[in-house]
N, CA, C and O of each residue as an XYZ file, in Angstrom:
436
protein
N     145.753    132.364    201.415
C     145.438    133.539    200.631
C     146.695    134.415    200.528
O     147.272    134.819    201.538
N     147.097    134.694    199.296
C     148.243    135.572    199.095
C     147.852    137.013    199.390
O     146.831    137.498    198.902
N     148.658    137.690    200.183
C     148.399    139.079    200.542
C     148.969    140.046    199.518
O     148.669    141.239    199.548
N     149.784    139.538    198.620
C     150.363    140.371    197.568
C     149.756    139.932    196.247
O     149.728    138.746    195.915
N     149.284    140.894    195.519
C     148.633    140.669    194.238
C     149.635    140.080    193.223
O     150.801    140.471    193.192
N     149.160    139.143    192.404
C     150.008    138.488    191.414
C     150.626    139.497    190.451
O     151.777    139.334    190.047
N     149.882    140.533    190.077
C     150.414    141.546    189.154
C     151.621    142.261    189.762
O     152.606    142.503    189.065
N     151.558    142.601    191.051
C     152.692    143.243    191.723
C     153.871    142.276    191.808
O     155.019    142.672    191.609
N     153.587    141.018    192.102
C     154.648    140.011    192.173
C     155.356    139.895    190.825
O     156.585    139.856    190.772
N     154.590    139.839    189.742
C     155.185    139.731    188.407
C     155.969    140.989    188.057
O     157.013    140.912    187.409
N     155.473    142.140    188.480
C     156.195    143.388    188.243
C     157.538    143.355    188.977
O     158.567    143.730    188.416
N     157.520    142.908    190.226
C     158.758    142.806    191.002
C     159.758    141.863    190.326
O     160.957    142.141    190.290
N     159.258    140.758    189.798
C     160.116    139.765    189.157
C     160.546    140.174    187.752
O     161.399    139.533    187.138
N     159.947    141.239    187.260
C     160.151    141.663    185.869
C     159.783    140.533    184.918
O     160.423    140.326    183.887
N     158.730    139.807    185.294
C     158.229    138.716    184.458
C     157.444    139.323    183.300
O     156.824    140.377    183.443
N     157.475    138.659    182.173
C     156.748    139.204    181.027
C     155.247    139.170    181.283
O     154.794    138.593    182.272
N     154.498    139.773    180.413
C     153.054    139.898    180.599
C     152.273    138.617    180.402
O     151.072    138.592    180.671
N     152.915    137.545    179.937
C     152.176    136.306    179.706
C     151.812    135.650    181.038
O     152.354    135.983    182.091
N     150.890    134.719    180.952
C     150.468    134.010    182.166
C     151.103    132.621    182.262
O     150.660    131.789    183.054
N     152.130    132.370    181.463
C     152.753    131.042    181.413
C     153.323    130.608    182.762
O     153.320    129.418    183.076
N     153.809    131.553    183.562
C     154.427    131.194    184.841
C     153.571    131.589    186.044
O     154.049    131.540    187.177
N     152.338    131.971    185.821
C     151.487    132.429    186.920
C     151.355    131.398    188.034
O     151.385    131.750    189.214
N     151.210    130.133    187.668
C     151.020    129.101    188.693
C     152.256    128.971    189.581
O     152.138    128.933    190.806
N     153.442    128.902    188.971
C     154.658    128.744    189.778
C     154.946    130.010    190.573
O     155.421    129.930    191.706
N     154.666    131.175    189.999
C     154.844    132.425    190.748
C     153.904    132.436    191.950
O     154.288    132.881    193.032
N     152.679    131.950    191.771
C     151.730    131.859    192.878
C     152.219    130.939    193.986
O     152.041    131.233    195.168
N     152.836    129.822    193.604
C     153.394    128.888    194.593
C     154.525    129.558    195.365
O     154.570    129.486    196.593
N     155.438    130.209    194.645
C     156.560    130.889    195.300
C     156.074    132.031    196.187
O     156.625    132.262    197.264
N     155.053    132.738    195.741
C     154.504    133.844    196.526
C     153.904    133.326    197.832
O     154.129    133.907    198.894
N     153.143    132.237    197.754
C     152.566    131.636    198.964
C     153.672    131.147    199.901
O     153.571    131.307    201.117
N     154.726    130.553    199.339
C     155.843    130.069    200.158
C     156.576    131.226    200.826
O     156.965    131.126    201.990
N     156.766    132.319    200.099
C     157.453    133.489    200.662
C     156.638    134.100    201.798
O     157.195    134.500    202.820
N     155.326    134.172    201.619
C     154.455    134.701    202.674
C     154.478    133.774    203.883
O     154.556    134.239    205.021
N     154.412    132.479    203.648
C     154.457    131.513    204.742
C     155.782    131.611    205.496
O     155.805    131.559    206.726
N     156.877    131.753    204.761
C     158.192    131.885    205.401
C     158.243    133.123    206.285
O     158.807    133.082    207.378
N     157.661    134.217    205.822
C     157.632    135.445    206.625
C     156.812    135.237    207.893
O     157.233    135.638    208.978
N     155.637    134.610    207.760
C     154.797    134.365    208.935
C     155.490    133.434    209.923
O     155.400    133.641    211.133
N     156.178    132.415    209.425
C     156.896    131.490    210.305
C     158.039    132.200    211.023
O     158.247    131.985    212.217
N     158.778    133.039    210.312
C     159.889    133.775    210.914
C     159.381    134.745    211.977
O     159.975    134.876    213.048
N     158.282    135.420    211.672
C     157.725    136.407    212.599
C     157.006    135.763    213.779
O     156.923    136.352    214.857
N     156.489    134.557    213.575
C     155.642    133.946    214.594
C     154.302    134.657    214.686
O     153.666    134.677    215.739
N     153.881    135.244    213.563
C     152.634    136.022    213.534
C     151.916    135.778    212.216
O     152.546    135.558    211.181
N     150.597    135.820    212.266
C     149.796    135.755    211.048
C     149.709    137.157    210.467
O     149.520    138.132    211.194
N     149.850    137.249    209.152
C     149.768    138.535    208.467
C     148.367    138.763    207.932
O     147.690    137.831    207.496
N     147.947    140.014    207.972
C     146.635    140.412    207.466
C     146.807    141.529    206.448
O     147.769    142.293    206.518
N     145.868    141.628    205.494
C     145.973    142.669    204.465
C     145.876    144.075    205.047
O     145.294    144.288    206.110
N     146.463    145.028    204.322
C     146.372    146.434    204.716
C     144.902    146.825    204.847
O     144.062    146.381    204.065
N     144.604    147.647    205.828
C     143.242    148.116    206.042
C     142.376    147.177    206.856
O     141.203    147.467    207.092
N     142.933    146.054    207.289
C     142.194    145.071    208.075
C     142.252    145.437    209.554
O     143.279    145.905    210.046
N     141.151    145.223    210.252
C     141.152    145.311    211.706
C     141.484    143.916    212.222
O     140.850    142.935    211.834
N     142.474    143.835    213.091
C     142.867    142.523    213.602
C     141.714    141.870    214.346
O     141.039    142.527    215.138
N     141.478    140.583    214.103
C     140.423    139.886    214.829
C     140.789    139.730    216.306
O     141.960    139.567    216.649
N     139.799    139.779    217.156
C     140.017    139.670    218.603
C     140.706    138.359    218.972
O     141.473    138.307    219.933
N     140.435    137.302    218.209
C     141.033    135.997    218.525
C     142.498    135.887    218.085
O     143.142    134.869    218.339
N     143.028    136.924    217.431
C     144.436    136.913    217.019
C     145.112    138.240    217.373
O     145.476    139.009    216.484
N     145.279    138.508    218.677
C     145.883    139.778    219.082
C     147.354    139.904    218.681
O     147.909    141.003    218.688
N     147.981    138.785    218.334
C     149.376    138.793    217.921
C     149.536    138.994    216.414
O     150.657    139.099    215.914
N     148.414    139.046    215.690
C     148.467    139.224    214.243
C     149.110    140.550    213.873
O     149.330    141.404    214.732
N     149.407    140.715    212.601
C     150.068    141.926    212.128
C     149.471    142.340    210.798
O     149.464    141.569    209.838
N     148.966    143.576    210.750
C     148.551    144.141    209.473
C     149.842    144.454    208.729
O     150.702    145.171    209.240
N     149.972    143.920    207.531
C     151.248    143.916    206.825
C     151.760    145.311    206.480
O     151.160    146.010    205.662
N     152.878    145.723    207.106
C     153.498    146.998    206.752
C     154.332    146.851    205.472
O     154.594    145.739    205.013
N     154.738    147.974    204.916
C     155.486    147.972    203.658
C     156.784    147.179    203.752
O     157.166    146.513    202.789
N     157.470    147.235    204.891
C     158.743    146.512    205.002
C     158.539    144.999    204.964
O     159.387    144.281    204.433
N     157.447    144.510    205.508
C     157.160    143.076    205.443
C     156.786    142.694    204.012
O     157.186    141.637    203.524
N     156.025    143.548    203.346
C     155.690    143.298    201.943
C     156.971    143.232    201.105
O     157.113    142.354    200.255
N     157.894    144.156    201.345
C     159.165    144.153    200.614
C     159.955    142.877    200.896
O     160.562    142.311    199.987
N     159.950    142.420    202.149
C     160.662    141.186    202.508
C     160.071    139.985    201.775
O     160.807    139.122    201.299
N     158.760    139.930    201.685
C     158.108    138.836    200.961
C     158.491    138.884    199.487
O     158.764    137.847    198.883
N     158.514    140.079    198.907
C     158.901    140.214    197.503
C     160.366    139.818    197.286
O     160.691    139.195    196.275
N     161.249    140.172    198.223
C     162.654    139.757    198.111
C     162.782    138.234    198.151
O     163.535    137.647    197.375
N     162.049    137.608    199.051
C     162.076    136.148    199.146
C     161.498    135.521    197.885
O     162.026    134.530    197.381
N     160.419    136.097    197.378
C     159.831    135.632    196.118
C     160.872    135.683    195.002
O     161.016    134.728    194.238
N     161.596    136.797    194.909
C     162.623    136.934    193.880
C     163.696    135.870    193.999
O     164.161    135.332    192.994
N     164.088    135.567    195.227
C     165.088    134.515    195.457
C     164.567    133.160    194.972
O     165.276    132.436    194.272
N     163.341    132.822    195.340
C     162.769    131.537    194.936
C     162.617    131.448    193.422
O     162.850    130.393    192.832
N     162.232    132.541    192.803
C     162.016    132.580    191.354
C     163.335    132.415    190.595
O     163.398    131.699    189.596
N     164.373    133.075    191.070
C     165.669    133.037    190.383
C     166.474    131.786    190.696
O     167.337    131.399    189.907
N     166.213    131.150    191.820
C     166.977    129.974    192.255
C     166.026    128.798    192.407
O     165.600    128.472    193.515
N     165.702    128.178    191.313
C     164.663    127.150    191.292
C     165.156    125.762    191.681
O     164.382    124.805    191.689
N     166.404    125.653    191.993
C     166.971    124.358    192.379
C     167.577    124.472    193.774
O     167.749    125.574    194.296
N     167.896    123.332    194.371
C     168.448    123.313    195.732
C     169.921    123.703    195.781
O     170.443    124.021    196.849
N     170.595    123.681    194.626
C     172.012    124.035    194.578
C     172.250    125.063    193.479
O     171.460    125.194    192.545
N     173.350    125.783    193.613
C     173.767    126.756    192.608
C     175.194    126.413    192.206
O     176.087    126.382    193.052
N     175.412    126.159    190.936
C     176.724    125.748    190.448
C     177.319    126.864    189.598
O     176.658    127.416    188.718
N     178.585    127.185    189.880
C     179.291    128.146    189.051
C     178.911    129.594    189.276
O     179.137    130.431    188.402
N     178.341    129.910    190.425
C     177.931    131.277    190.726
C     178.583    131.744    192.019
O     178.779    130.962    192.950
N     178.912    133.010    192.064
C     179.359    133.620    193.313
C     178.121    134.258    193.929
O     177.479    135.107    193.312
N     177.794    133.849    195.140
C     176.560    134.294    195.778
C     176.897    135.091    197.026
O     177.733    134.680    197.830
N     176.241    136.233    197.182
C     176.424    137.078    198.357
C     175.062    137.510    198.858
O     174.237    137.999    198.086
N     174.820    137.332    200.151
C     173.563    137.799    200.725
C     173.606    139.318    200.814
O     174.600    139.897    201.251
N     172.525    139.953    200.397
C     172.439    141.404    200.426
C     172.260    141.867    201.870
O     171.481    141.268    202.612
N     172.968    142.925    202.287
C     172.893    143.369    203.681
C     171.502    143.854    204.098
O     171.150    143.753    205.274
N     170.726    144.362    203.188
C     169.360    144.791    203.512
C     168.378    143.744    203.016
O     167.419    144.069    202.316
N     168.612    142.497    203.374
C     167.788    141.405    202.900
C     166.469    141.288    203.644
O     166.142    142.093    204.517
N     165.730    140.268    203.271
C     164.395    140.043    203.815
C     164.402    139.915    205.336
O     163.541    140.477    206.012
N     165.368    139.180    205.870
C     165.396    138.960    207.323
C     165.529    140.280    208.084
O     164.877    140.477    209.110
N     166.361    141.165    207.588
C     166.540    142.460    208.260
C     165.247    143.272    208.251
O     164.954    143.981    209.214
N     164.485    143.174    207.188
C     163.212    143.888    207.117
C     162.176    143.299    208.074
O     161.299    144.015    208.558
N     162.274    142.000    208.347
C     161.292    141.325    209.199
C     161.592    141.436    210.695
O     160.662    141.429    211.502
N     162.858    141.539    211.084
C     163.235    141.486    212.499
C     162.450    142.419    213.418
O     162.075    141.984    214.507
N     162.180    143.664    213.056
C     161.472    144.541    214.000
C     160.068    144.064    214.376
O     159.518    144.499    215.388
N     159.488    143.177    213.575
C     158.114    142.722    213.816
C     158.058    141.335    214.444
O     156.968    140.813    214.677
N     159.188    140.738    214.718
C     159.240    139.387    215.274
C     158.852    139.413    216.746
O     159.258    140.313    217.482
N     158.064    138.427    217.181
C     157.594    138.419    218.567
C     158.167    137.281    219.401
O     158.215    137.386    220.626
N     158.594    136.214    218.776
C     159.013    135.023    219.531
C     160.529    134.870    219.537
O     161.053    133.849    219.092
N     161.235    135.880    220.037
C     162.693    135.842    219.983
C     163.327    135.227    221.229
O     164.552    135.199    221.348
N     162.520    134.744    222.140
C     163.028    133.997    223.280
C     163.640    134.824    224.395
O     164.455    134.316    225.165
N     163.269    136.062    224.493
C     163.804    136.895    225.575
C     162.973    136.770    226.821
O     163.278    137.401    227.832
């Protein structure tokens, strides 16, 4: 289940109002959310949710995690292939990983 609404995802991507790319945007959105959960080592829950007793490590999604998922979505949407040819690429200093780090639980300390 995607925790971010497709309309917000399309707004972030500046995708046109058509539904021609809805399926692929949905795939990228699910992948971005999964990547965030894997990085955090925590399951994400929608805003306003009470964490279930069986998942005390879960996380009700804060705005910074939502922003990180949207940043990852944008990366997947703009870079649809495994390689980039003829481009100068620079990772942004306030990228998705930096937004996720404060919520990570399995850092091996």
